[in-house]
N, C-alpha and C positions, 0 to 999 in steps of 0.2 A: 568252224571257228571255235577255238578252245575257250575255256572260261576266262583265263587271264587276258586273252586277246579281246574277248567280248567286254570285260570290265574296263580295259583300257579305252576301248572304242566309246563306251557310254560316257566315261569321265571326260574324254577329249571332246565329244560332241557337246556336253553340258558347258564346258569351259568356253568353247567357241561361241555358243549361243549367248552366254552371259556377257562375254566381251563385245560381241556384235551389237547387243542391245544397249550397252553402256554408252554414255555420251563422251567418255574420255578416250576410248580406244576404238580402233578398227581392227577386225580380226582377219588373219590370213592363216589357213591351216597348212602347216608345213611338216607334219610328222614324217611322211614318206621321204621328203627331201632331206630332213635331218638324219634319218636312219641311213639313207643312201650315202651321205657324206661321212657319217660316223663309221659306217662299215668299212671305210677305207683306212681308218685309223687302227694301227696295230694294238694300241692300248685298249680300245673299245672291243676289238676282236677277242682279246684275252679275258677281259673282265665283264664286258657288257655294261660298264659304268662310264659316266662322263661327268666332268666337272663344269662349274659355272664359267670358267674362263674359256673352255672349249665351246660351250653354248654361246657365249658372247661373240667369239670369233665367227661362228657360223651365222649368228644373227646379223652381223655386219655384212657378211658375204651375201645374205639374202635381202639386204636393204631394209631391215626393220629396226625399230628403236627399242623394242622390248621383246623378250621371248618368255612365254609362259611354259614352264616345265612341269609336267604332271607325272606322278609315279604311284604305283600300287605295290605295297610290300605286304607279305604274309608272315604272320608270327602267331603262334599259339592258336592256329586254325582260324584266325581272324584276319580281316583285310584292313590295311592302313592306307588310306588315300591321302595324298598330299599334293600341293601345287605351290609354286613360287614364281613370282614375276621378276625377271632379271633385266636390268638396264644394260643393253649391249655395249654402251659406250664405256661404262665403268665396271662392268661385270658385277655390279652391286645388286643384291637382293632387296627389292623395295617393298614387296608384300608377300605374305605367306598365309596359307590356310591348310587345314587338315581335318580329317574325319576318320573315325575308326569304329569297328564293331563287327559282329558276325553277319556277313552278307549271305543270307540263305535264299533270297528271292530277288527277282528283278526290281520289285518295289523297294526293297531295302537298298539296293545299289543306286537306283535313281535318286532316292532321298539323300543318300550320303554324297553322291556326285553334285546334287543341287546345293547341298550345304557347303561343300568345298568351293564351288564356283561363286556362290553368292557372297561368302565370307571373304574370298580373295579380293573382290572388287569393293565390298562394303567397308572392310576394316582397313582404312587408309593408314599409311605409315604415320606414326605419331609425330614425325618431324625430327630430323637429326640436329644435334647441337652444332654450333659453329666450329667446334674443335673435335668433331667426331673422328674416330680412328678406324682404320681398316683392320679387320680381323679375319684371318683365314681359319676355317674349321677343318680339323683333321681327326677322324675317328679311326683308331687303330683297328685293323682288320685281324680277327682271330676267330677261332671256333666258337668261343663263348658269346661273341657279339655277332655271329653270323646272321641271325634273323632280325636282330633289333638295332644293328648299327645304323641302318638307314633312318629308323625312327629317331634315334638319339641325335644324329646329324641334323635332321630337319628341325627338331626342337631347339637345338643350339642356335641354328641359323635364325629361326623365328625369334628366339629370346633376345639375341643380339640386335636384330633388326628393329624389334619393337621397343627396345630400351631407349633409342634415340642417342645413345652414347657411341654406338659403333656402326660401321658399314660392314655387313657380313658377306663373306664370300666362301662358298663351299669348295674346298680344295683337297678332299681326301684322296682322290685318284691321282691328282698332280703330285702330292707328297709321295704316294706309293710308287709312282713312275720314277721319280727322282731317287727315292730311297733304294729302289731295287737295283740301282746301279752301284750302290755302295757295298763294298766287300763286307764290312762289319754287319750291315743289315742282312746281307745274303747268308751270313754264317749263323747269326743269332736271332734275327728278326727284331732286334731291339734298336732303339735310337735314343740318343741323349738330347738334352735341351739345346746344346750348342749347335748341333746339326739342324734341329728344327728352326733355330734362330737364323742360321745361314740360309735355309730354304725360304723362310719368311721374307728375308730381304730380297731374295731372288724373285719372289712373287709380288713384290711391291706392297707388302702389308706392314703394319706396325706391331701387330700382335698375332700370335698363333694360339688357337685354342686346341689342345690335344686331349681327346677323350679315349678312355680305355674301359673295356668290359671284361670282367673275369668271373670264372666260376669258383666260388669259395665255400666249402662245406655244404654243397648242395644248393647254395643261394647265389644270386647275382650281386656283384660288387662293381659299381660304376664310379670311376674317378675322372676328374677333368682338371686341367690347370691352364691358366692364361699366361703366356710367355711374352715378355717384351723383347722383340727381335733385336733391338739395339743393344741391350745389355745381357740378353739370355737369362734375365731374372724372372722368376715366377712371381707374378704380381697379384695373382688370385688363384685359389684352388678350392675345390669342393668335392666331396665324395658321399655316396649313399649306397646302402646295401640292404638286402632283404629278399624274401621269396618273390620270385617273378613267375606267376602261374598263368597270367592272362594278359590281354592287351591293356586293360585298365591299370594293372600294377606296373606294366612297362612304361606307359605314358606318365604315370605319377612320378616315377623315379626320374625319367628323362626331363620332365618339366621342372622338377626340383633342382636338378643340376643346372639346367638352362637359366632359370630365374635367378639363382644365386650368382652364377658367373656373370650374368648380364648386368649386375648391380655395379660393376666397375672394379677397379683395382682396390687392394686393401687401403691404399692411401686415399683414393677417391671416396671409398666408403666411410673412412674416418672423417674426411672433410665433409661429406654429406651429413654425417652424424652431428658434427659441430654446427653446421648450418641449421640442421633441424632443431638442435638444442637451443641455438640462439633465436630461431624463429619462435619456438615455443615460449622461451623466456620473454621475448618481446610481446607476444600475444598475451601472456599472463600479466605483464606490466600494463599493457593497454587495457586489459579487462579490469585490473585493479584501479586504474585511473578512471575508467568509465563508472565503476561502482562508487568510487570516492566522489566523483562529480554528481552522480545521482543522489548520494547521501547528502552532499552539500545543498543540492537543489531542494531536497525534502526538508532539511533543516531551515533553509531560507524561507520555504513555504510556511513552515510552522511559525517562524518568527513573524512573517507577514500576517498570518492569521491572528497571532497574539497581539500584534500592534493594532490590527483592526478592532479586536475586542477591547483593547485599552482605549482606543479612540471612541468606540461606541459607548463604553462606560463613562468616559470623560464627557461625551456629548450629553448623556443622560444626567450626569451630575450637574453639568452647566444648565440644562433645562430645568432641573429641580431648583437650582439656585435662583434662576430667573423667575421661576414661579413664586418662590419665597419672597423675592424682591418685589414682585408685583403685589403680593399680599400686603407687604409692609407699606408699599406706597398707597394702596387702596384702603387699608384699615388703620394705618398709622401705627401699627404694632408689628414687631418681629415675631411675636407669638400670638397668633389669632385667638381671640376669646369671644365668649358670648355672655350675656347677663342673665342672671336668675333673680327675679324679684319675688319675695315671699310676703304676702299680706296676711297678718295674724288678726283675725276678727274676734278671737277669743280674749279672755282676760288673763289667761295663764301664759307663761313663757314656754316656747317650743324650741327644741334643739333641731337644727337642720343638718342632715347628712346627704352627701352626694356620693353614691357608691360606698366605698370604704373611707371616704374623706369626710371629716366633720368640718362644715363650713362656718358654723357659728350659731348664735341664738337670736330669736326674734321675740321681743316682749309683747305681751298682750296689748291689743289695740294699736299696734304699730306695724310698719312694713320695713323691710331691709333688702337692699340689692347686693347680691354676691357676683363676683366676676370669676368665671370658670374657663379653663383652657379647652379649646376645641378638641384636644387630643383625648379628653376624658369623656366617658359616656357611662351610663348606668341608670340607677333609680334614685330619684330625688325624694327624700323622706323627711317628714316633719313629725317629731315624736314629743308628746307632752313631757315636760321636765319639771319636777319639783324636788329640788335637792338631788339626792341620789336615787329617788324613786321614779321609775318610768311607768307611766300609765299606759294602758294598752291602746289608747286612741292614737291611730297612725294615719297620716295623710301621705300619699305617694304619687309620683308622676315619673313614668319611664321615659328617659331621654335616649332615643336611638343612636347607634354609632354613626359618626360623621353627620350629625344633624345639621340641616341648613338654617335653622332658626338662630337669630342673633339675640332674641330676648324671650325668656320663658318666665311665666308667672305661675305661682302656687298660692292658692287661697286656702287659709285655714279658717273654717267656719263652724 
């Protein structure tokens, strides 16, 4: 058994095992049967290639609903393993998976085959839109794309399938079969978009994706365009170029082409951009409204706190007023006072001071009562007075702040 045959066998077995273990599908191995039937086809005999429509026809013949097609492509001394699940009723590719790298051992091969089989069943189709269009993929065959045409075709089919916009069908060999009958194509190998549009209608699709690989100044140049078969108008196109020295650079360029074409027509992309801009503007408005609402809530909370503080202050003022009123009612005065009675047992007159306030005089052998506000406190002094001469004899009594006494006596003896 050769290496390629062995690789195909490992990949096929891994796919059968993964499908058999899944709850969604039942597996039937039909590789030999497919090859037997395909061997009768003149086109397959010439090229060894087969399109999805032919696979679909054989799937119906074998009584299955889906056909899993696996392929191994070699480029840059590396292996590219790919698989796609085809609905035999519509010839539609529903799922795709691939893996690539230098396969230098059986362990590498088993790992790559497991990756393809697991991803094929795990990565479900994103779901097609209600207005999904059928697109046929055609990769122009030439020497420049000899090794990488299959990789590019797979990536284009995967990109269209996963976008949800399109139902992808690989039709490279069908196009070549029909084009080979055309005299112009036989003479020059070239084909114009009108002819591709005609063939697209014949194959029952709405778009044709045609990709071409060229050698330019020692580098690879890949171009692809999406053609509306009804109008033969190019509705999307993309190209990429650069050095292609290994499988990674090949896949990078193929993925870039596929991702950009799968975004839809120029008109659809413009519409998507408008929708995106409108959505972003709406989100910004909603964000601004939320921020304004939060701001208003904070301001309202501050106003509520201020009102509570004002209410608290008002309550304290009311309590203070009530306390003053109680004092008035109990003391008969709005300004609470207490009495200071000074008894002068001397013959001389004494001057009476309370703190910095001069209350008056008390003559010798007499007494006098002074009324003092309770807001005042300090030292009560009696100083001997004879005209303007103050004698050093001083009598004092310290009255504490907020004294509870209502009558205080000072005796001068």
